[in-house]
N, C-alpha and C positions, 0 to 999 in steps of 0.2 A: 764487310767483301763489297766490290761489285761483280752479280753476277754475271754479266758478258765478255768478263775479262780471262780468263783461262788460268787456274793454274795449279798447282802440286799437289794432286790430291793423293798420287796412293806410289809408293815407291820400295822398292826390295834391292838386296844386296846378297849376296853372298858374302858372307863375313867367313866363312869357310876356306874361303880362296882368298881376300881381302881384308890389309891391314887398312889400319886407320887412314893413313895416308890417302892407300889407294882407293878406299869407301870417300875421298874429301875429291881424290882428285875427278873418280868419277860423277860423281853429284855437281861439278861446275861441268864438267864437259856437256852435258847431259840436255845441260842449256840452248847451248846452242854450237852449232859445229867448229871446234878450234881451231884457229890459226895453229902452223903447222899439220896438221891433217892429211896422210895423201889418199885423196880423195879415187875412190873404186869404182860410183856409180851416185851419176847427179840425173836425178829425175824427176818428178810432176809431183810423186804419191812418199818416194823415200828418196836420202841420201846418203851415202854408206862407204867411210874410210876405215883406216888403222889409225893408228896411232902409241906411243910407247904408255904403258899408266905402270911404274913402279919399272920393273927390268923386264915386263914383257909386253907384246904387242897382245893390244885388243883391235875387236874387229868394233866398230861406232855403228847403230844401222837409228836412222831419224823418221821415222814416221809420221806422212802428213796424210789425212782422208782427204779422200780427191773432192767428195762436194759436202754436202750439208745430211742426207739425207746416210751417209757412213758414217758422219761424227753421230751421229745419233743413235747410228746400230751398235759403233765402236763404245760408246758412252754405257750404253744397255750393257751389252754381252763380251767387255773386254779387245782391251786395242792386239792389236798384231804383234804388238811386244809384248803384250802379258801372254799370248797364247806363246808365241815363239818361246820364251821364257820356262811355261808351267813344259812346254814340251819336250826340253830340252834335258832337264832335269828329270822326265819319266826314262827321256830315253835313255840317261846315262844309272838309272837304278836299273833299269832294263839288260844291261849291260849293252848296249849298242852306242859305240863311239859318235858323237857329236861333237862341238868347240861347247867345251866349257860354259856356262851361262855365269856373269859378272853381276848385269845390273839391269832393272830396268824400273821407267820413272815414265806414268801418265799424264795431261792436264789436264786439264775438265773445265767445262765453264756451265750455267745454270743451271746450277745444285747438283753436280757432279750428271745432267745429265748427257751434256753434249762432250762429244770428245775432242779439245783442239789435235792433239799433237803425244806424240808417243817413241821413246828409244829404251833401246837395245841397249847392253855393250853385251862380247864375249871374247875367250881366251883365240886367239888366232888360231889357225891349225898348221899347222909346219908343214911342207909338204907338195905335189904337184896334185893339179886333179886329174880326173881319169880320160877327160880327152886328151890334154895334152901329154899324159901318162904312156895310153895308147900310140899316139903319133909318133913318138919318140921311139916308142921299141915296135915300130908295124908285127915283124915276126919274130919277135922274141921270145919262143914258146912257155921257158922256163921263168919271166917274169908273169906273165902273162898268167900262167897255170895261177901262180902263186897268189896276187891278188886273188884273180878267181875263188879261191879257197878259202879268200877270205866273203869275199866277198857272200857265197855261199852262208859260212857261219854267221855272220849278221842278217842273210835275210831271215834262214830259219827262227832265229830269235824273237827279228820281226814277226814272223806269220806265229809261229806258236803266241804272242801276245796283241794280231788281229792292228798289226804299226806298218800302213801305208804314208811311204815320204808325201805322195800329190805332184812331185815338180821331182821325176828322177832324171834330169841330164845328168851327161857325164862328168860338168863343171861343182856340182851340188857333190860330186861323191871326190874327198879326198885322198893317196895314196902316200904313206908315208915312204922314207929308204929305207924301212923292212916289208913291208909292200900289206900293212894293215893299211886298212880304208875309216873313212868317219865323213861320215853323213853333215851336212853341211843344209842352210838356207830352210826350213823350218816352218817359213810361214804355212804351207797347205796341208802339213803332214795331223796324220789321223792316228792317234792311238785307240786300244780294242774298240775298235769298229764295233759294230752288235754283224750278227751274226748275216746278216739281211744285205746288210752294206761292203761287207768287207769281201766276197769273191767280185763284185764290179771296181772297189778297190785296188784290190790287188790286179786286177787286169788290167788300171787303166799302170800301173807302176811298171810291168811287164812288156805291156806298149812302148812305153817311153823312152825303160831302157834302150831295150835290142834297137830301137832306129835310131840310136847311138848309130850303131857301127854298122849301118847300111852300108857303109865305102870301106869299110875296113875288114873283109874276110876274117883274117886271125885271128883279130878282137873280139867279133863273133862269134867265131869256132869256139874260141878259150873261154867264152862266157856264157856258149849255151847253156850252161843245167845249172846255173848261178843259181834258179829259184828254183831248182829238185828237190824237196828234202830229204835230209841226212838218214840214214839208218840208224 
């Protein structure tokens, strides 16, 4: 085998969520973005899109390290796809709603030292991102308060387990029809942070979250207590 040619070195599929046909489909689309994928993001470091896998929509993420140093770092410590996979499974175990991880793959070269690319597939989360939701209901205190209650419950679980999302833009929180909340984009998430690191990570989460509502006073008021402990 050519040590300079990337080859599949690690893969994992959530067999609790995928049957044999879906596993085969995920393995096929992991190699490259498939024709028919609805593109959500196209960048130098990642490509994101959605496609049907079986009878459900899935989000596909293709990660490409931006330089040789990142390739080496991710080769040694694990790819962004691997981290998001593990984080998603752990959040679900803790009771924090997030997109269900379906599969991840890594391609490496030079004996596994250098990461060429990685892939992550997740269930598509139905709903509306919190930014759009708040703009659509700018003065609907009943709806905003219902979402705030679910946010507070979720943040309480995250606090007990020292979980910091790391990128709490309103677009990374999906609101369901029942006002439930689901967190997505876990690339920067930290779970079971050390006691010394936790205060800074939580403060950053709070600052990012409230920065969303500088021009939406009704939402800011509805969400002002979401990080406060539940008695």
